[in-house]
C-alpha positions as CSV (number, residue, x, y, z in Angstrom):
1,X,25.0,5.9,-18.2
2,X,22.0,8.2,-18.0
3,X,19.7,7.0,-15.3
4,X,16.0,7.8,-15.5
5,X,14.1,9.9,-13.0
6,X,11.4,7.9,-11.1
7,X,8.1,9.1,-9.7
8,X,6.2,6.7,-7.4
9,X,2.6,7.5,-6.7
10,X,1.3,5.4,-3.8
11,X,-2.2,5.4,-2.3
12,X,-3.7,3.6,0.7
13,X,-6.3,0.9,0.8
14,X,-7.3,1.0,-2.9
15,X,-9.2,-2.1,-3.9
16,X,-7.5,-3.6,-7.0
17,X,-10.8,-5.1,-8.3
18,X,-11.7,-1.6,-9.2
19,X,-8.7,-1.6,-11.6
20,X,-9.4,-4.5,-13.9
21,X,-7.4,-2.7,-16.6
22,X,-6.7,0.7,-15.3
23,X,-9.6,2.5,-13.4
24,X,-13.1,1.0,-14.0
25,X,-14.9,2.9,-16.7
26,X,-17.5,4.3,-14.3
27,X,-14.9,5.8,-11.9
28,X,-14.4,9.6,-12.4
29,X,-10.6,9.4,-12.7
30,X,-9.4,11.0,-15.9
31,X,-5.8,11.5,-14.8
32,X,-5.4,7.8,-13.8
33,X,-7.1,6.8,-17.0
34,X,-4.6,8.8,-19.0
35,X,-1.7,7.3,-17.0
36,X,-3.1,3.8,-17.6
37,X,-3.2,4.3,-21.3
38,X,0.6,4.6,-21.4
39,X,1.3,2.1,-18.7
40,X,1.9,-1.6,-18.3
41,X,-1.2,-2.5,-16.2
42,X,-0.9,-5.5,-13.9
43,X,-4.5,-6.7,-13.5
44,X,-3.7,-9.3,-10.8
45,X,-1.3,-7.6,-8.5
46,X,-1.3,-8.5,-4.8
47,X,0.0,-7.0,-1.6
48,X,2.5,-9.0,0.4
49,X,0.4,-8.4,3.5
50,X,-3.1,-6.8,3.7
51,X,-2.3,-4.2,6.3
52,X,-0.5,-0.8,6.1
53,X,2.9,-1.2,7.8
54,X,3.6,-4.8,6.8
55,X,2.5,-4.2,3.3
56,X,4.6,-1.0,2.9
57,X,7.7,-2.5,4.5
58,X,7.4,-5.4,2.0
59,X,6.8,-3.0,-0.9
60,X,9.9,-1.0,0.0
61,X,12.2,-3.9,0.7
62,X,10.9,-6.6,-1.7
63,X,10.7,-9.0,1.3
64,X,7.8,-10.8,2.9
65,X,6.9,-9.9,6.6
66,X,8.4,-13.2,7.8
67,X,11.8,-11.8,6.6
68,X,11.4,-8.1,7.5
69,X,9.8,-8.8,10.9
70,X,7.2,-6.2,10.2
71,X,4.3,-8.4,11.1
72,X,1.8,-5.7,12.1
73,X,1.2,-1.9,12.4
74,X,3.5,-1.6,15.4
75,X,6.5,-3.8,14.4
76,X,9.8,-2.1,13.9
77,X,11.2,-1.8,10.3
78,X,14.9,-2.4,11.0
79,X,17.5,0.0,9.7
80,X,19.6,-2.8,8.2
81,X,17.0,-4.0,5.7
82,X,17.8,-2.6,2.2
83,X,14.9,-0.8,0.5
84,X,14.5,0.5,-3.1
85,X,15.5,3.9,-1.7
86,X,18.8,2.5,-0.4
87,X,19.5,0.7,-3.7
88,X,18.8,3.8,-5.8
89,X,20.6,6.2,-3.5
90,X,23.6,3.9,-3.6
91,X,23.5,4.1,-7.4
92,X,23.6,7.9,-7.3
93,X,20.0,8.9,-7.0
94,X,18.5,11.7,-4.9
95,X,15.7,9.9,-3.0
96,X,12.7,11.7,-1.4
97,X,9.4,10.9,0.3
98,X,6.4,13.1,0.6
99,X,3.7,11.4,2.7
100,X,2.9,8.2,4.5
101,X,5.0,5.1,4.7
102,X,4.1,3.9,8.2
103,X,7.6,3.3,9.4
104,X,7.7,2.1,13.0
105,X,10.9,2.6,15.0
106,X,13.6,5.3,15.3
107,X,14.6,5.1,11.6
108,X,12.1,7.2,9.8
109,X,14.0,7.5,6.5
110,X,15.0,3.9,5.4
111,X,17.1,5.2,2.5
112,X,15.3,8.4,1.7
113,X,17.7,11.3,1.7
114,X,14.9,13.7,2.5
115,X,11.4,13.4,3.9
116,X,9.0,16.4,3.3
117,X,6.2,15.6,5.8
118,X,5.6,13.7,9.0
119,X,3.6,10.5,8.9
120,X,-0.1,10.3,9.6
121,X,0.2,7.4,12.0
122,X,2.3,6.8,15.1
123,X,5.8,5.4,14.9
124,X,5.9,3.6,18.2
125,X,4.9,0.1,19.5
126,X,1.5,1.2,20.9
127,X,-0.6,-0.7,18.3
128,X,1.0,-4.1,19.1
129,X,-1.4,-7.1,18.9
130,X,-1.0,-9.8,21.5
131,X,-1.5,-13.5,20.6
132,X,-1.4,-14.3,24.3
133,X,-4.8,-12.7,24.6
134,X,-6.9,-14.0,21.6
135,X,-10.1,-12.1,21.1
136,X,-9.1,-9.1,23.2
137,X,-10.1,-5.8,21.6
138,X,-7.9,-2.8,22.2
139,X,-10.6,-0.1,22.0
140,X,-8.5,2.9,21.5
141,X,-6.9,1.8,18.3
142,X,-8.7,-1.2,16.8
143,X,-10.9,-0.5,13.8
144,X,-14.6,-0.5,14.5
145,X,-17.6,0.0,12.3
146,X,-17.9,3.7,13.1
147,X,-16.2,4.5,9.8
148,X,-19.2,2.9,8.1
149,X,-22.0,4.4,10.2
150,X,-20.2,7.8,10.1
151,X,-19.8,8.0,6.4
152,X,-20.7,11.2,4.6
153,X,-19.6,14.6,3.5
154,X,-17.0,17.0,5.0
155,X,-14.8,19.7,3.6
156,X,-11.9,19.0,5.8
157,X,-10.8,16.0,7.8
158,X,-7.6,14.8,9.4
159,X,-7.0,12.7,6.3
160,X,-7.7,15.5,3.8
161,X,-5.5,17.9,5.7
162,X,-2.7,15.3,5.4
163,X,-3.1,14.6,1.7
164,X,-3.4,18.2,0.8
165,X,-0.1,18.7,2.5
166,X,1.5,15.7,0.8
167,X,0.5,17.0,-2.6
168,X,1.6,20.5,-1.9
169,X,5.1,19.4,-0.8
170,X,5.4,17.0,-3.7
171,X,4.6,19.7,-6.2
172,X,7.0,22.1,-4.6
173,X,9.8,19.5,-4.7
174,X,9.2,18.7,-8.4
175,X,9.4,22.4,-9.2
176,X,12.6,22.6,-7.2
177,X,14.1,19.7,-9.0
178,X,13.3,21.3,-12.4
179,X,15.6,24.3,-11.5
180,X,18.5,22.0,-12.0
181,X,20.5,22.7,-8.8
182,X,21.2,18.9,-8.4
183,X,22.4,17.0,-11.4
184,X,21.6,13.6,-9.9
185,X,18.7,11.5,-11.2
186,X,15.9,11.5,-8.7
187,X,13.3,9.1,-7.2
188,X,10.4,10.9,-5.6
189,X,7.8,8.9,-3.7
190,X,4.5,10.6,-3.1
191,X,2.3,8.6,-0.7
192,X,-1.3,9.5,0.2
193,X,-3.6,8.2,2.9
194,X,-6.8,8.2,0.8
195,X,-9.1,6.4,0.0
196,X,-8.4,4.7,3.4
197,X,-11.4,5.1,5.8
198,X,-13.0,7.0,7.4
199,X,-15.4,7.2,4.4
200,X,-15.8,11.0,4.3
201,X,-15.4,13.0,1.1
202,X,-15.6,16.6,-0.1
203,X,-19.0,17.6,-1.6
204,X,-17.5,18.2,-5.1
205,X,-16.4,14.6,-5.3
206,X,-19.3,13.1,-3.5
207,X,-21.7,14.7,-6.0
208,X,-19.9,12.9,-8.9
209,X,-21.4,9.6,-7.7
210,X,-25.0,10.6,-7.0
211,X,-26.3,8.2,-9.6
212,X,-23.6,5.6,-9.3
213,X,-24.8,2.0,-9.9
214,X,-22.1,0.4,-7.7
215,X,-23.1,1.6,-4.3
216,X,-24.0,-1.8,-3.1
217,X,-21.5,-4.8,-3.0
218,X,-22.0,-7.6,-5.5
219,X,-22.0,-10.1,-2.6
220,X,-23.9,-9.0,0.5
221,X,-23.4,-9.9,4.1
222,X,-23.3,-13.7,4.5
223,X,-24.3,-13.7,8.1
224,X,-21.8,-14.1,10.9
225,X,-22.3,-17.9,11.3
226,X,-21.7,-18.5,7.5
227,X,-18.2,-16.9,7.5
228,X,-14.9,-18.7,7.7
229,X,-13.1,-18.6,11.0
230,X,-10.7,-15.8,10.2
231,X,-13.6,-13.6,8.8
232,X,-15.4,-14.1,12.1
233,X,-12.3,-13.0,14.0
234,X,-12.3,-9.8,11.8
235,X,-15.9,-9.2,12.6
236,X,-15.2,-9.5,16.3
237,X,-12.1,-7.2,16.1
238,X,-14.2,-4.6,14.3
239,X,-16.8,-4.7,17.2
240,X,-19.6,-5.4,14.8
241,X,-22.1,-6.3,17.5
242,X,-22.2,-2.8,18.8
243,X,-23.2,-1.3,15.4
244,X,-26.3,-1.5,13.3
245,X,-25.1,-1.3,9.7
246,X,-28.0,-0.2,7.3
247,X,-28.1,-0.4,3.6
248,X,-27.9,3.4,3.6
249,X,-24.7,3.2,5.6
250,X,-23.2,0.9,3.0
251,X,-24.2,3.2,0.1
252,X,-22.8,6.2,1.8
253,X,-19.5,4.5,2.7
254,X,-18.9,3.2,-0.8
255,X,-20.0,6.5,-2.3
256,X,-17.5,8.4,-0.2
257,X,-14.8,5.8,-1.0
258,X,-15.4,6.3,-4.8
259,X,-15.4,10.1,-4.3
260,X,-12.0,9.9,-2.6
261,X,-10.6,8.1,-5.6
262,X,-11.7,11.1,-7.6
263,X,-10.1,13.4,-5.0
264,X,-6.9,11.5,-5.3
265,X,-7.2,11.7,-9.1
266,X,-7.2,15.4,-8.9
267,X,-4.1,15.4,-6.6
268,X,-2.2,13.1,-9.0
269,X,-3.3,15.2,-11.9
270,X,-1.7,18.3,-10.2
271,X,1.5,16.4,-9.6
272,X,1.7,15.1,-13.2
273,X,1.0,18.6,-14.5
274,X,4.0,19.9,-12.7
275,X,6.1,17.2,-14.3
276,X,4.7,18.0,-17.7
277,X,5.0,21.8,-17.5
278,X,8.6,21.7,-16.2
279,X,9.5,19.3,-19.0
280,X,10.8,16.6,-16.7
281,X,10.8,13.0,-17.9
282,X,10.3,10.2,-15.4
283,X,9.2,6.6,-15.0
284,X,5.9,6.7,-13.2
285,X,4.7,3.8,-11.0
286,X,1.2,3.8,-9.4
287,X,0.4,1.3,-6.6
288,X,-1.6,0.8,-3.4
289,X,-0.4,-0.9,-0.2
290,X,-3.5,-3.1,0.0
291,X,-7.3,-3.1,-0.7
292,X,-10.6,-2.6,1.0
293,X,-13.4,-5.1,1.2
294,X,-16.0,-2.3,0.9
295,X,-18.8,-4.4,2.4
296,X,-18.4,-7.4,0.2
297,X,-19.5,-10.5,2.2
298,X,-20.3,-8.0,5.0
299,X,-16.5,-7.4,5.5
300,X,-14.9,-3.9,5.6
301,X,-11.3,-2.6,5.5
302,X,-8.6,-5.3,5.0
303,X,-6.8,-8.0,7.1
304,X,-7.7,-11.0,4.9
305,X,-6.7,-12.7,1.6
306,X,-10.0,-12.1,-0.3
307,X,-9.6,-10.2,-3.5
308,X,-11.0,-6.9,-2.3
309,X,-8.5,-6.8,0.6
310,X,-5.4,-8.4,-1.0
311,X,-5.5,-7.2,-4.7
312,X,-4.1,-3.8,-5.5
313,X,-3.7,-1.6,-8.6
314,X,-0.2,-1.6,-10.1
315,X,0.7,0.4,-13.2
316,X,4.2,1.3,-14.6
317,X,4.8,3.8,-17.4
318,X,8.4,3.3,-18.4
319,X,10.6,3.0,-21.5
320,X,11.2,-0.6,-22.1
321,X,7.9,-1.7,-20.7
322,X,5.2,-2.2,-23.3
323,X,1.8,-0.5,-22.4
324,X,-1.0,-3.0,-22.1
325,X,-2.7,-5.4,-19.7
326,X,-0.8,-8.2,-18.0
327,X,-3.0,-10.9,-16.4
328,X,-0.1,-12.9,-14.8
329,X,-0.3,-12.6,-11.0
330,X,2.4,-10.4,-9.5
331,X,3.2,-8.9,-6.1
332,X,4.1,-5.5,-4.6
333,X,7.4,-7.2,-3.5
334,X,8.3,-7.2,-7.2
335,X,8.5,-3.4,-7.3
336,X,12.0,-3.1,-5.7
337,X,13.7,-5.3,-8.2
338,X,11.7,-3.7,-11.1
339,X,12.9,-0.2,-10.1
340,X,16.4,-1.5,-9.8
341,X,16.3,-2.9,-13.3
342,X,14.7,0.2,-14.8
343,X,17.3,2.4,-13.1
344,X,20.2,0.3,-14.5
345,X,21.3,-1.0,-11.1
346,X,23.2,-4.3,-11.1
347,X,20.5,-6.8,-10.2
348,X,23.1,-9.0,-8.4
349,X,23.2,-6.2,-5.8
350,X,19.5,-6.5,-5.2
351,X,18.8,-10.2,-5.6
352,X,20.0,-11.3,-2.1
353,X,17.7,-8.8,-0.4
354,X,14.4,-9.5,-2.2
355,X,11.8,-12.2,-2.4
356,X,10.5,-10.5,-5.6
357,X,11.2,-10.7,-9.3
358,X,11.6,-7.8,-11.8
359,X,8.5,-7.2,-13.9
360,X,10.3,-5.7,-16.9
361,X,10.6,-8.9,-18.9
362,X,7.1,-9.9,-17.9
363,X,5.8,-6.7,-19.5
364,X,7.5,-7.7,-22.7
365,X,6.0,-11.1,-23.0
366,X,8.2,-13.4,-20.9
367,X,6.2,-16.1,-19.1
368,X,6.2,-16.4,-15.3
369,X,5.0,-19.3,-13.3
370,X,6.3,-18.6,-9.8
371,X,3.4,-18.2,-7.2
372,X,2.6,-15.0,-5.6
373,X,3.0,-15.2,-1.8
374,X,1.1,-13.4,1.0
375,X,1.3,-13.4,4.8
376,X,-0.8,-12.0,7.6
377,X,0.1,-12.0,11.3
378,X,-1.5,-8.9,12.7
379,X,-4.7,-7.6,14.3
380,X,-7.7,-10.0,14.1
381,X,-5.4,-13.0,13.7
382,X,-4.6,-15.5,16.4
383,X,-1.8,-17.2,14.5
384,X,-0.1,-16.4,11.1
385,X,-2.0,-17.0,7.9
386,X,-0.3,-17.6,4.5
387,X,-1.5,-17.6,1.0
388,X,-0.4,-18.5,-2.5
389,X,-1.8,-17.3,-5.8
390,X,-0.7,-19.9,-8.3
391,X,-2.2,-19.5,-11.8
392,X,-6.0,-19.5,-11.4
393,X,-5.8,-20.9,-7.8
394,X,-5.6,-19.2,-4.5
395,X,-4.6,-21.5,-1.6
396,X,-4.8,-20.2,2.0
397,X,-3.4,-21.9,5.1
398,X,-3.5,-21.3,8.9
399,X,-2.7,-23.7,11.7
400,X,-6.0,-22.8,13.4
401,X,-8.3,-23.0,10.4
402,X,-9.4,-25.4,7.6
403,X,-7.5,-24.9,4.3
404,X,-9.1,-22.8,1.6
405,X,-8.8,-23.3,-2.2
406,X,-10.5,-21.0,-4.7
407,X,-10.6,-21.2,-8.5
408,X,-10.6,-17.5,-9.3
409,X,-11.4,-18.0,-13.0
410,X,-14.6,-19.9,-12.2
411,X,-15.3,-18.2,-8.9
412,X,-14.0,-14.6,-8.8
413,X,-16.0,-13.8,-5.6
414,X,-14.4,-16.8,-3.8
415,X,-17.8,-18.2,-2.7
416,X,-16.9,-22.0,-3.0
417,X,-14.0,-23.4,-0.9
418,X,-12.8,-26.4,-2.9
419,X,-10.2,-27.7,-0.4
420,X,-12.4,-30.7,0.6
421,X,-13.8,-31.3,-2.9
422,X,-12.9,-34.8,-4.1
423,X,-12.2,-33.5,-7.6
424,X,-9.5,-31.1,-6.4
425,X,-7.5,-33.1,-4.0
426,X,-4.5,-33.3,-6.3
427,X,-4.4,-29.5,-6.6
428,X,-4.8,-29.2,-2.8
429,X,-2.0,-31.6,-2.1
430,X,0.3,-30.0,-4.6
431,X,-0.3,-26.5,-3.2
432,X,-0.1,-27.6,0.4
433,X,3.3,-29.2,-0.3
434,X,4.5,-25.9,-1.9
435,X,3.2,-23.9,1.0
436,X,4.8,-26.3,3.6
437,X,8.1,-26.1,1.8
438,X,7.9,-22.3,2.0
439,X,6.5,-21.8,5.5
440,X,7.0,-23.5,8.8
441,X,3.9,-22.1,10.5
442,X,5.0,-23.2,14.0
443,X,8.2,-21.3,13.7
444,X,6.5,-18.3,12.1
445,X,4.0,-18.2,15.0
446,X,6.8,-18.4,17.6
447,X,8.7,-15.5,16.0
448,X,5.6,-13.3,15.9
449,X,4.8,-14.1,19.6
450,X,8.3,-13.3,20.7
451,X,8.3,-10.0,18.7
452,X,4.9,-9.0,20.3
453,X,6.0,-9.8,23.8
454,X,9.3,-7.8,23.5
455,X,7.4,-4.8,22.2
456,X,4.8,-4.8,25.0
457,X,7.7,-4.6,27.5
458,X,9.5,-1.9,25.6
459,X,6.4,0.2,24.9
460,X,5.2,0.2,28.5
461,X,8.7,1.1,29.7
462,X,9.2,4.0,27.3
463,X,5.8,5.5,28.2
464,X,7.0,6.0,31.8
465,X,8.6,9.3,32.7
466,X,9.9,11.4,29.8
467,X,8.6,10.4,26.4
468,X,10.7,10.9,23.3
469,X,8.6,9.8,20.3
470,X,10.0,8.5,17.0
471,X,7.6,10.5,14.9
472,X,9.4,12.2,12.0
473,X,9.9,15.9,12.4
474,X,10.4,17.4,8.9
475,X,13.4,19.7,8.7
476,X,12.8,23.3,7.6
477,X,15.8,25.6,7.1
478,X,14.2,29.0,7.2
479,X,17.5,30.8,6.6
480,X,17.8,29.0,3.2
481,X,14.3,29.8,1.9
482,X,13.2,32.7,-0.3
483,X,15.5,35.7,0.0
484,X,18.1,36.1,2.8
485,X,21.0,38.5,3.2
486,X,23.8,36.0,2.4
487,X,22.2,35.6,-1.0
488,X,22.8,37.6,-4.2
489,X,19.3,38.9,-5.2
490,X,20.0,38.7,-9.0
491,X,21.4,35.2,-8.8
492,X,18.5,34.1,-6.6
493,X,15.8,35.4,-8.9
494,X,17.4,33.8,-11.9
495,X,18.2,30.4,-10.3
496,X,14.7,30.1,-8.9
497,X,12.9,30.7,-12.2
498,X,11.9,28.0,-14.5
499,X,12.2,28.3,-17.4
500,X,15.1,30.8,-17.2
501,X,14.7,34.3,-18.4
502,X,16.3,35.8,-21.5
């Protein structure tokens, strides 16, 4: 059979509420809007865990953090966990990554045959939280509100430098694939770090939002004492007391965030143009690892189950998937089985290794009633939190906190917790039973604590004496690039040209 090429476009910390049906009308994102018009658009897609490394490991494997063991941004992603890159490569695909995937541990490929860049974040255990010390801030790596108070304009940053490189290598690889030296189908994953904070943007994109009407959140700061217990823990982890956040800070942060969506749109447009001009056909999937609260309720970044943090954009342009909007809740863990089905991989080979379900039939009208599951056991938590999105309901549970129940149809901003409301006790009891059947929170907590304790020992040991980091070092074979003396010049010029000459 002929297997389709696959292009995965991933971004970081993009709030899914800004993609109610593709990009919101007021966003300057023409390339994403064109992609949306030919895609199945999942309006209620959720991350498996609202933090980078756990969310990405779940996205790649189709498994929740409680199965992968990737609980936080310093937890090892084990080499024996199959990913979509493994499944596709096993089926004969060339698999390649340009950009971020926040792999922690000595395996920095996880099924990718080639990786074109290093990662933007460290690959070791240095960012490990410690449940034995609740409330302790680790100043040198915990988020603080400096990303908000420092928002503004710059022409180059660490993040821009990285994403410029990611796009450059992705385009070069697509040009190379067009030359036809490898007859295998390909799966290329291009993964950017924007619009993740810091909230700093180039002037050309900043200026697009000068008159934007969305520079203030719809729900302002509720005040520390009016937040739920986990939100208070996030405020404390973000060191909020040492920052004076003004309305102008909020406006500038959101403006830069929107500007960076437009920056990404340009990058994605460049990549899609290469695909078009080289006449390569491919399935295209666009997704984020998690969202960003963007000041809603006074919260920033992620680390919670509120819509701004947990909901992500997810769009798939593929033969056999009807373009249009799907409102049924889905998860990023559904991506791996979806890619498998689209690629013609035997789903029995994937099913044992995933918690997800293929989205292909859902795109064509099949109903789905299974709940969407989320977990969080990382920074700002003192014990694991779990969540279910079941129809219009979202039910959150943590051993340390009161239950939460939200009716997202009637209360999209999650302002009213119905868990103690007498009219909803049947719903609470039903969802609590489903949650308890799925999660043993005491066991989950014990496993997280054991993992953290092991990593603290190993990290401190490995930083003594000679240090050999796991950060990925991209391979460059200079003797095989451009023109070298073991190559025939005429053959080289012909083979490197696309389209071929007369």
